[in-house]
C-alpha positions as CSV (number, residue, x, y, z in Angstrom):
1,X,-48.4,-53.4,-3.5
2,X,-50.9,-50.2,-4.3
3,X,-51.3,-48.0,-7.2
4,X,-48.6,-45.3,-6.1
5,X,-46.0,-48.2,-6.0
6,X,-45.9,-48.4,-9.6
7,X,-45.1,-44.5,-10.0
8,X,-41.2,-43.5,-10.4
9,X,-40.4,-41.3,-7.6
10,X,-40.6,-37.5,-8.7
11,X,-37.7,-36.5,-10.4
12,X,-35.9,-33.2,-8.9
13,X,-33.5,-32.5,-11.8
14,X,-32.6,-29.2,-11.4
15,X,-31.7,-29.0,-15.0
16,X,-30.7,-25.6,-16.8
17,X,-30.3,-26.8,-20.3
18,X,-32.9,-28.8,-22.2
19,X,-31.5,-31.9,-21.8
20,X,-33.9,-35.4,-22.0
21,X,-34.9,-36.0,-18.5
22,X,-36.0,-39.5,-19.3
23,X,-32.5,-40.4,-21.4
24,X,-31.5,-42.3,-18.3
25,X,-34.2,-44.9,-19.7
26,X,-33.3,-45.1,-23.0
27,X,-32.5,-48.9,-24.2
28,X,-34.0,-50.3,-20.6
29,X,-37.4,-49.6,-20.4
30,X,-40.7,-48.2,-21.8
31,X,-42.2,-45.3,-20.2
32,X,-45.7,-44.7,-19.6
33,X,-46.0,-41.5,-18.9
34,X,-49.4,-39.2,-17.4
35,X,-49.8,-35.5,-17.6
36,X,-53.0,-33.5,-16.2
37,X,-53.5,-30.3,-15.0
38,X,-53.8,-29.7,-11.4
39,X,-57.6,-29.7,-11.8
40,X,-57.5,-33.3,-13.7
41,X,-55.6,-34.8,-10.8
42,X,-58.1,-37.2,-10.5
43,X,-58.0,-38.3,-13.7
44,X,-54.7,-39.6,-13.0
45,X,-55.7,-41.4,-9.9
46,X,-58.2,-43.1,-11.9
47,X,-56.1,-44.6,-14.6
48,X,-53.2,-45.6,-12.2
49,X,-56.1,-47.5,-10.1
50,X,-56.6,-49.2,-13.6
51,X,-52.6,-49.3,-14.9
52,X,-52.6,-51.3,-11.3
53,X,-54.7,-54.1,-11.9
54,X,-52.0,-54.6,-15.1
55,X,-49.2,-54.0,-13.2
56,X,-48.0,-57.5,-14.1
57,X,-48.3,-57.2,-17.7
58,X,-46.1,-53.8,-17.6
59,X,-43.1,-55.4,-15.6
60,X,-42.9,-57.8,-18.0
61,X,-42.6,-55.4,-20.3
62,X,-40.1,-53.2,-18.5
63,X,-42.3,-50.3,-18.2
64,X,-42.5,-47.7,-15.7
65,X,-45.1,-45.3,-15.1
66,X,-44.5,-41.7,-14.4
67,X,-47.1,-38.8,-13.4
68,X,-46.9,-34.9,-13.9
69,X,-49.6,-33.4,-12.2
70,X,-50.3,-29.2,-12.9
71,X,-46.8,-28.0,-13.0
72,X,-44.4,-30.8,-10.7
73,X,-41.8,-32.5,-11.9
74,X,-41.3,-29.0,-13.5
75,X,-38.5,-30.3,-15.9
76,X,-40.5,-33.3,-17.1
77,X,-43.6,-31.2,-18.2
78,X,-41.6,-28.9,-19.6
79,X,-39.9,-31.7,-21.7
80,X,-43.1,-33.6,-22.6
81,X,-44.5,-29.7,-24.2
82,X,-41.7,-29.0,-26.3
83,X,-40.5,-32.4,-27.4
84,X,-44.1,-34.4,-27.6
85,X,-46.7,-31.9,-28.4
86,X,-48.5,-32.2,-25.2
87,X,-50.9,-29.6,-24.0
88,X,-50.5,-28.4,-20.9
89,X,-54.7,-28.3,-20.1
90,X,-55.4,-31.7,-21.2
91,X,-54.9,-35.3,-19.6
92,X,-52.3,-37.0,-21.9
93,X,-50.9,-40.5,-21.9
94,X,-47.9,-41.0,-23.6
95,X,-46.3,-44.3,-24.4
96,X,-42.4,-43.8,-24.7
97,X,-40.5,-46.9,-26.0
98,X,-37.4,-48.2,-25.2
99,X,-35.6,-46.1,-28.2
100,X,-37.1,-42.9,-26.9
101,X,-39.5,-42.3,-29.5
102,X,-43.5,-42.2,-28.9
103,X,-45.3,-45.0,-29.4
104,X,-49.1,-44.0,-28.5
105,X,-50.0,-40.3,-27.4
106,X,-53.5,-40.3,-26.2
107,X,-55.7,-37.7,-24.8
108,X,-58.1,-39.8,-22.8
109,X,-57.7,-42.9,-20.1
110,X,-56.1,-46.6,-21.7
111,X,-56.7,-49.5,-21.1
112,X,-54.5,-52.9,-21.1
113,X,-56.5,-53.7,-24.9
114,X,-55.3,-50.3,-26.1
115,X,-51.7,-50.8,-24.8
116,X,-50.6,-54.3,-25.0
117,X,-50.3,-54.8,-29.0
118,X,-48.4,-51.2,-29.1
119,X,-46.1,-52.4,-26.5
120,X,-45.5,-56.0,-28.0
121,X,-45.5,-54.1,-31.5
122,X,-42.7,-51.9,-30.3
123,X,-40.9,-54.3,-28.5
124,X,-39.9,-55.5,-32.5
125,X,-39.4,-52.0,-33.8
126,X,-36.6,-50.9,-31.5
C-alpha cells in the first residue's frame, strides 16, 4: 500500500445542480479533504505521505482522504469553495464529520496530534 492508496478515486459526478458531492458518505465516513492550487501540488504529496504513516488510525475512525489539486475534480472544488469557504489559492485541509459538518479547517498541513482529538470528539458529537 502506498500514500496514493489512501485517496478515494477522483469523483466524476457530472453535477448540474448544487448537490453535495460528499452526501453519499454522510453517516458512514469522516472525510479528510486536501485542497491546493496546482502550484502547491507538492504540499498535497507531503501531506499524503504523512497521512500514509497514520493510515491505521484513519481506518479505525472510518476516515477517507480525498484530494483536489488545481481545479480537479471541479465539482468538489466548487462545493468546498462555496460551502466551506475554501480559498482557491491556499493549501487547505478540511475534516468533515460523518454528520457533514466541518470539524477542522486549516490552511496548513496537519499531524496525527492535530487530528485524533478532533476526530475522537466528533464521534461523540455526531
